[in-house]
C-alpha positions, 0 to 999 in steps of 0.5 A: 411785629409788636407794634402791629399786634398792639395797633390791632388790639387798640383798634379792637378795644376802641370797637368794644368801647363803641359797642359798649355805648350802643353803637350798632354794626361795629366793624374794624377795617384792617388797612395796613396793606392798603393805606399809609395813613392808618392801620385800622379804622373803626366804623360804627353807627347809632341810633341818634346824635346823642348816642353817637357823641357817647360812642365817639367819647368812649373811643377817645377815652380808650385812646387816651387811656393808652396816651393817644389822641386821634388826628381827626374825628370827622363831624365831632366839633358840630355832631354832623355825621 
């Protein structure tokens, strides 16, 4: 139970970090019942690539502060979102 609660809090913290960096329409999807590869999925948008990069960096920082690293960030190396 603690792990589920901690994952939910971390997902919400990641979404908050994204919204604090000008992300728009942020949502946290709870995939615990539907997926074997993740528990929560954060989806957000931004007006341009520079803002998207700032959003991705902010989410990574929240994860890093908790000693975590995302397995993959789609499009990050070449900013192709």
